[in-house]
C-alpha positions in Angstrom: 93.1 11.1 -47.6 94.4 7.7 -46.6 93.9 4.0 -47.2 94.0 1.1 -44.7 93.8 -2.6 -45.2 91.0 -4.2 -43.0 90.9 -7.9 -42.4 87.6 -9.7 -42.6 87.7 -10.5 -38.9 87.3 -6.7 -38.1 84.3 -6.2 -40.4 81.0 -5.4 -38.9 77.6 -4.4 -40.4 79.1 -1.1 -41.4 81.0 -0.6 -44.7 81.6 3.1 -44.6 85.4 3.8 -44.5 85.3 6.2 -41.5 84.1 3.3 -39.4 87.5 1.6 -39.9 89.8 4.6 -39.4 93.1 3.4 -37.9 92.5 5.2 -34.6 89.2 3.4 -34.2 90.8 0.0 -34.8 93.6 0.9 -32.4 91.0 1.8 -29.8 89.3 -1.6 -30.3 92.6 -3.4 -29.9 93.4 -1.5 -26.7 90.0 -2.3 -25.3 90.4 -6.0 -26.0 92.7 -6.3 -22.9 89.6 -5.7 -20.7 86.4 -7.6 -20.1 83.6 -5.7 -21.9 79.9 -5.5 -21.8 77.3 -3.6 -23.9 75.8 -0.5 -22.5 72.4 -2.2 -22.6 73.6 -5.1 -20.5 74.9 -2.6 -17.9 71.6 -0.7 -17.4 69.1 -1.0 -14.7 66.7 -3.7 -16.0 63.6 -1.8 -15.2 64.8 1.4 -17.0 65.4 1.0 -20.8 67.8 3.4 -22.6 65.6 5.9 -24.3 65.4 9.4 -25.8 63.3 12.2 -24.5 60.8 15.0 -25.3 60.1 16.0 -28.9 59.4 19.7 -29.6 59.5 20.9 -26.0 57.1 23.7 -25.0 59.1 25.8 -22.6 57.4 27.4 -19.5 58.6 28.7 -16.1 58.0 25.6 -14.1 59.6 23.0 -11.8 59.4 20.4 -14.5 62.8 20.9 -16.2 64.3 19.7 -19.4 68.0 18.8 -19.9 69.6 19.7 -23.3 73.1 19.1 -24.6 74.0 22.8 -23.9 73.4 22.0 -20.2 76.2 19.5 -20.2 79.4 20.5 -18.3 81.2 17.3 -18.8 81.1 15.1 -16.8 78.2 16.9 -14.9 74.8 18.2 -15.8 74.4 21.8 -14.9 70.9 21.4 -13.6 70.4 25.1 -12.7 70.7 26.0 -16.4 67.9 23.6 -17.4 64.7 25.4 -18.5 61.2 24.4 -17.5 58.6 22.9 -19.8 54.8 22.3 -19.5 53.8 19.8 -16.9 51.4 18.0 -19.2 54.2 17.5 -21.8 56.6 16.4 -19.1 54.2 13.7 -18.0 53.5 12.6 -21.6 57.2 11.6 -21.7 57.4 10.2 -18.2 59.3 7.2 -19.6 62.4 9.4 -20.1 62.4 11.1 -16.7 65.9 11.3 -15.3 67.0 10.8 -11.7 70.2 11.5 -9.7 73.0 9.1 -10.9 71.6 8.7 -14.4 74.0 9.2 -17.3 72.8 11.4 -20.2 74.4 10.7 -23.6 74.3 13.1 -26.6 72.9 11.1 -29.5 72.3 14.1 -31.9 74.3 17.2 -32.6 77.3 17.0 -30.3 77.6 13.2 -30.3 80.2 11.9 -27.8 79.3 14.2 -24.9 77.9 12.8 -21.7 76.9 14.0 -18.2 75.9 12.5 -14.9 72.8 13.9 -13.1 73.5 15.3 -9.6 71.1 15.6 -6.8 67.8 17.2 -7.9 65.4 19.6 -6.2 62.9 19.3 -9.1 61.8 16.8 -11.7 63.9 16.4 -14.8 63.4 15.1 -18.3 65.5 15.1 -21.4 65.0 16.2 -25.0 65.1 14.0 -28.2 68.9 14.6 -28.7 69.8 12.9 -25.5 69.6 9.2 -24.3 69.1 8.4 -20.7 71.2 5.5 -19.3 70.6 4.3 -15.7 73.6 2.1 -14.6 73.0 -1.1 -12.7 75.3 -2.3 -9.9 77.4 -4.0 -12.5 79.4 -0.8 -13.1 80.4 2.3 -11.1 78.3 5.1 -12.7 81.1 7.7 -12.2 83.6 5.3 -14.0 81.0 4.8 -16.8 80.6 8.6 -17.4 84.4 9.0 -17.3 84.8 6.4 -20.0 82.1 8.0 -22.2 83.8 11.4 -22.1 87.4 10.2 -22.4 89.0 10.3 -25.9 88.5 6.6 -26.5 84.9 6.5 -25.4 84.1 9.6 -27.4 85.6 8.2 -30.5 83.9 4.8 -30.1 80.5 6.6 -29.7 81.1 8.8 -32.7 82.2 5.8 -34.7 78.5 4.7 -34.8 77.2 8.0 -36.1 75.1 7.7 -39.2 73.0 9.9 -41.4 73.9 12.7 -43.8 71.6 15.7 -43.3 71.0 15.1 -39.6 73.8 13.0 -38.1 73.3 11.1 -34.9 73.6 7.7 -33.3 70.7 5.3 -33.3 69.5 3.9 -30.0 70.1 0.4 -31.3 73.8 1.1 -32.0 74.1 3.0 -28.6 72.8 0.0 -26.7 75.5 -2.2 -28.3 78.3 0.2 -27.4 81.1 -1.8 -25.7 82.1 -0.6 -22.3 85.4 -1.8 -20.6 84.9 -3.4 -17.2 88.1 -3.4 -15.3 88.4 -4.6 -11.6 85.9 -2.9 -9.4 88.7 -1.3 -7.3 90.1 0.3 -10.5 86.6 1.6 -11.4 86.2 2.9 -7.8 89.6 4.7 -7.9 88.7 6.5 -11.1 85.1 7.1 -10.2 86.0 8.5 -6.8 87.9 11.4 -8.5 84.6 12.4 -10.2 82.7 11.9 -6.9 85.2 14.3 -5.2 84.7 16.7 -8.0 81.0 16.6 -7.6 81.3 17.3 -3.8 83.5 20.3 -4.6 81.0 21.6 -7.1 78.2 21.2 -4.7 80.2 23.0 -2.0 80.9 25.8 -4.4 77.4 26.3 -5.6 75.9 26.1 -2.1 78.4 28.8 -1.0 77.3 31.0 -3.9 73.6 30.4 -3.1 74.2 31.3 0.6 75.9 34.6 -0.5 73.2 35.4 -3.1 70.5 35.1 -0.4 72.5 37.6 1.7 73.1 40.0 -1.2 69.5 39.9 -2.4 68.4 41.3 0.9 70.4 44.4 0.1 69.7 44.9 -3.6 66.5 46.9 -3.8 63.6 45.1 -5.6 63.4 45.4 -9.4 60.2 43.5 -10.2 58.2 46.7 -10.4 60.3 48.3 -13.1 59.0 48.9 -16.7 61.5 46.5 -18.5 59.2 46.4 -21.5 59.0 50.1 -21.9 60.3 51.3 -25.3 60.4 55.1 -24.9 61.4 57.7 -22.2 62.2 61.4 -22.0 65.9 62.1 -21.6 67.0 65.5 -20.3 69.7 67.5 -22.0 72.0 67.2 -19.0 72.0 63.4 -19.4 73.0 63.3 -23.0 76.5 62.3 -24.0 78.2 61.0 -27.2 75.5 58.3 -27.6 72.1 59.0 -29.2 70.9 55.4 -29.5 67.8 54.5 -27.4 69.5 51.4 -25.9 71.9 53.6 -24.1 69.1 55.1 -22.0 67.0 52.2 -20.7 63.9 53.5 -18.9 64.0 50.8 -16.2 67.6 51.7 -15.2 66.8 55.4 -14.9 63.7 54.8 -12.8 65.6 52.3 -10.6 68.4 54.8 -10.0 65.9 57.6 -9.2 64.3 55.3 -6.6 67.6 54.8 -4.8 67.7 58.6 -4.1 71.4 58.9 -4.5 72.4 55.8 -2.5 74.5 54.5 -5.4 78.0 55.1 -6.9 79.6 54.3 -10.2 82.3 51.8 -10.5 84.7 54.6 -11.2 83.6 56.5 -8.1 84.1 53.3 -6.0 87.7 53.1 -7.2 87.3 50.1 -9.4 89.8 49.4 -12.2 88.2 48.3 -15.5 90.3 47.1 -18.4 90.4 44.7 -21.3 93.0 42.0 -22.0 95.3 41.6 -24.9 95.3 38.5 -27.1 98.6 36.8 -27.6 99.6 34.3 -30.4 99.5 30.6 -29.5 102.7 29.2 -28.1 104.4 26.4 -30.1 107.0 25.0 -27.7 109.3 27.0 -25.4 108.2 29.5 -22.8 104.4 30.1 -22.6 101.9 32.0 -20.5 98.2 31.1 -19.7 95.5 33.2 -21.2 91.8 33.2 -20.4 89.4 33.7 -23.3 85.6 34.1 -23.6 85.3 30.3 -23.9 86.6 30.1 -20.3 83.9 32.3 -18.8 81.0 30.6 -17.1 78.1 32.0 -15.2 79.8 31.7 -11.8 83.5 30.9 -12.3 86.2 30.3 -14.8 86.1 26.9 -16.5 88.4 24.8 -18.7 92.0 25.0 -19.5 93.4 28.4 -20.5 95.2 28.8 -23.8 98.9 28.6 -23.9 100.3 31.7 -25.5 103.6 33.4 -26.1 104.6 35.7 -23.2 105.1 39.4 -23.8 102.9 42.4 -24.7 101.4 44.8 -22.2 98.5 42.7 -20.9 97.9 43.0 -17.2 97.7 39.8 -15.2 94.6 38.8 -13.4 94.3 38.9 -9.6 92.1 37.0 -7.2 88.6 38.4 -6.9 88.6 39.9 -10.4 85.3 39.8 -12.2 85.4 38.7 -15.8 82.9 39.3 -18.5 82.6 39.1 -22.3 83.0 42.4 -24.1 82.5 41.4 -27.7 80.1 38.9 -29.3 78.3 38.1 -32.6 75.1 38.8 -30.6 75.1 41.7 -28.1 72.9 39.7 -25.7 75.9 37.6 -24.7 77.7 40.6 -23.3 77.1 40.7 -19.5 75.2 37.5 -19.5 77.8 35.8 -17.4 80.2 37.3 -14.8 82.9 34.9 -13.7 84.7 35.2 -10.4 88.5 34.6 -10.8 90.2 32.4 -8.2 93.7 33.7 -8.6 95.4 30.3 -8.4 97.8 30.9 -11.3 99.3 33.6 -13.3 96.9 34.3 -16.1 96.3 37.1 -18.6 92.9 37.9 -20.2 92.3 38.0 -24.0 91.1 41.1 -25.8 87.4 40.0 -25.7 87.5 39.7 -21.8 86.8 42.8 -19.7 88.1 42.8 -16.1 86.4 44.6 -13.3 88.8 44.9 -10.3 86.6 46.1 -7.5 88.0 48.2 -4.7 87.1 45.7 -2.0 87.6 48.3 0.8 84.4 49.9 -0.5 82.2 46.9 -1.5 82.7 43.1 -1.7 83.5 42.0 -5.3 81.1 39.2 -4.8 78.3 41.7 -4.1 79.1 43.7 -7.2 79.0 40.5 -9.2 75.6 39.6 -7.9 74.3 43.0 -8.7 75.6 42.9 -12.3 73.7 39.7 -12.8 70.4 41.3 -11.9 68.0 42.5 -14.6 69.1 46.1 -14.0 72.8 45.3 -13.8 72.6 43.3 -17.1 70.7 46.2 -18.7 73.4 48.6 -17.6 76.1 46.4 -19.2 74.0 46.1 -22.3 73.6 49.9 -22.5 77.4 50.2 -22.9 77.5 48.1 -26.1 78.6 50.1 -29.1 78.7 49.5 -32.8 77.3 47.0 -35.3 80.0 44.5 -34.2 78.8 44.8 -30.5 81.7 45.8 -28.3 81.7 47.1 -24.7 84.6 49.4 -23.6 86.1 50.0 -20.1 85.3 53.8 -20.2 81.6 52.9 -20.5 81.7 50.1 -17.9 83.2 52.5 -15.4 79.9 54.4 -15.4 77.8 51.5 -14.2 76.0 52.5 -11.0 76.1 50.1 -8.0 73.6 50.5 -5.1 75.4 51.2 -1.7 73.5 49.3 1.1 73.4 49.8 4.8 74.4 46.5 6.4 72.4 45.3 9.4 74.6 44.4 12.5 73.5 40.7 12.3 74.8 40.4 8.7 78.1 42.3 9.1 80.2 39.3 9.9 79.1 37.3 6.9 79.3 40.4 4.7 82.9 40.9 5.7 83.8 37.3 4.8 81.8 37.2 1.6 84.7 37.6 -0.8 86.8 35.0 1.1 84.0 32.5 0.9 83.5 33.3 -2.8 87.2 32.8 -3.5 87.1 29.4 -1.7 84.1 28.5 -3.8 85.9 29.5 -7.0 89.0 27.5 -6.0 86.9 24.5 -5.1 85.2 24.7 -8.5 88.5 24.9 -10.3 89.8 21.9 -8.4 86.6 20.0 -9.4 87.5 20.6 -13.0 91.0 19.3 -12.4 89.8 16.2 -10.6 87.4 15.4 -13.4 90.3 15.7 -15.9 92.5 13.5 -13.6 89.8 10.7 -13.8 89.9 10.9 -17.6 93.7 10.9 -17.7 94.0 7.9 -15.4 91.4 5.9 -17.5 93.2 6.8 -20.7 96.5 5.7 -19.2 94.9 2.4 -18.2 93.5 1.8 -21.6 96.8 2.7 -23.4 98.8 0.6 -21.0 100.7 3.4 -19.5 99.6 2.5 -16.0 99.0 -1.1 -14.7 95.6 -2.0 -13.4 97.3 -3.6 -10.4 98.6 -0.2 -9.5 95.2 1.3 -9.4 93.8 -1.6 -7.4 96.6 -1.4 -4.9 96.2 2.4 -4.6 92.5 2.2 -4.0 92.9 -0.5 -1.4 95.5 1.7 0.4 93.1 4.7 0.3 90.4 2.6 1.9 92.9 1.8 4.7 93.6 5.5 5.2 96.9 5.6 3.4 97.2 8.2 0.6 100.9 7.9 -0.2 100.3 5.9 -3.5 97.5 8.2 -4.5 99.8 11.2 -3.9 102.4 9.6 -6.1 99.9 9.1 -9.0 98.5 12.6 -8.7 102.0 14.1 -8.8 102.6 12.3 -12.2 99.7 14.1 -13.9 100.3 17.1 -16.2 97.8 19.3 -18.0 98.4 17.0 -21.0 97.9 13.6 -19.3 99.6 10.9 -17.2 103.4 10.8 -17.3 103.4 13.3 -20.2 106.6 15.1 -21.2 105.0 18.4 -20.2 107.0 19.6 -17.2 104.0 21.3 -15.5 102.0 19.5 -12.9 98.2 19.3 -12.9 98.3 19.4 -9.1 101.3 21.5 -8.0 100.3 21.1 -4.4 98.7 17.8 -3.7 98.3 18.5 0.1 96.0 21.4 -0.8 94.0 19.1 -2.9 93.3 16.8 0.1 92.6 19.8 2.4 90.0 21.3 0.0 88.4 17.9 -0.7 88.2 17.0 3.0 86.7 20.4 3.9 84.0 20.1 1.2 83.1 16.5 2.3 82.9 17.6 5.9 80.7 20.5 4.9 78.4 18.1 3.1 78.2 15.8 6.1 77.4 18.8 8.4 74.7 20.0 5.9 72.9 16.7 6.3 
């Protein structure tokens, strides 16, 4: 509970007290140092800001729909967007999105935003998202950075209205004030997000290339009776489980069709173990811990928790496969299998299972791909025990993996698969850090911790091929922000940042 005195000059059409929270007024004061324009004045004049499809009818199609859960700030994860009916898509053609558009959450998780990358299909949005197509008056990657930074998020949330179903009206969104610093400043900040995008593209193209290879050696599964509810189980196959989910018919038929050309994770020498949750660190020495929230479909995401060191938890290693082992809904267990990059010393939490593959027998990246197939997922699901839905290492060890015979033409790529996957995981991790760096630089600019002249001079030096000033600014970033008291560096090795970014950009040029 607090009170604050508001002068008549700060009053707007809103009289609710939350609108005048001190932090909101402080944000407005900080933004007054910059030229500002409304979001509507910055849009492409032929493309109004609008919301999207009401009550979508989902279908397997190339007409996809973006939802807020597809946001991976500041990017849209297009591969996770589901298809809808073509006729419904075309009925809402006015809200169709294109590469470079910025999608803004206007209902539910107000304050989130994502930029649309290159598309291989047509894309629309649902009614909880507004599409904003920037004009040439603003760098689009700078714009999305502002919308997801702490100031931009608060300013968007400031205009939320409603009691039962809260959201932001399009009329208020169109009037949202966006700071317009010098274009070189915008470019410097926006380029960090562009570099992140190129790294993400490199990472996912690498994964796709490897998936194509692995899919040639994972026997077909489309003939299996995934909908079958009953099957006969011989006495020799019975164990301590008598629930039907432990004996899925499709898995048993699949393994029989392999005629013995498979081995369990235990037989392959894999180590399977769970982590150990540690209490949060409050100052002093701390360790990094990955939780279920950090597990994405391909790789690890976000910042690990800072926890007190100690306990008996084993540290993660490069090439480890990470999956959720406990959830309120058992369907989440095994849904994602993240490939760990091994860039820093990290321990897993109790709800994270680690599969450390014996890579002398099979590539870890191949095992990951198999576990994400329908049969692989069913095998993981068959290990889930109890009402509270847990999966345990002793059961995961019994998952069977097909053992392929590799053609001579594929042996070279097969032998490099894990190294390529590790490079992709590290590129994806660096993409997350570069996106955060853009936010930190923009927040430092707004709060006056960095001069705009510094960003302008740094961008101009980069354009001349001189990275020394950029190197200095990157070295001043910590996981908590710019010039923060935290002694850790966001980029401990700036040279490796340039090497990975340059390699990804070169790969993109060669791909064209």
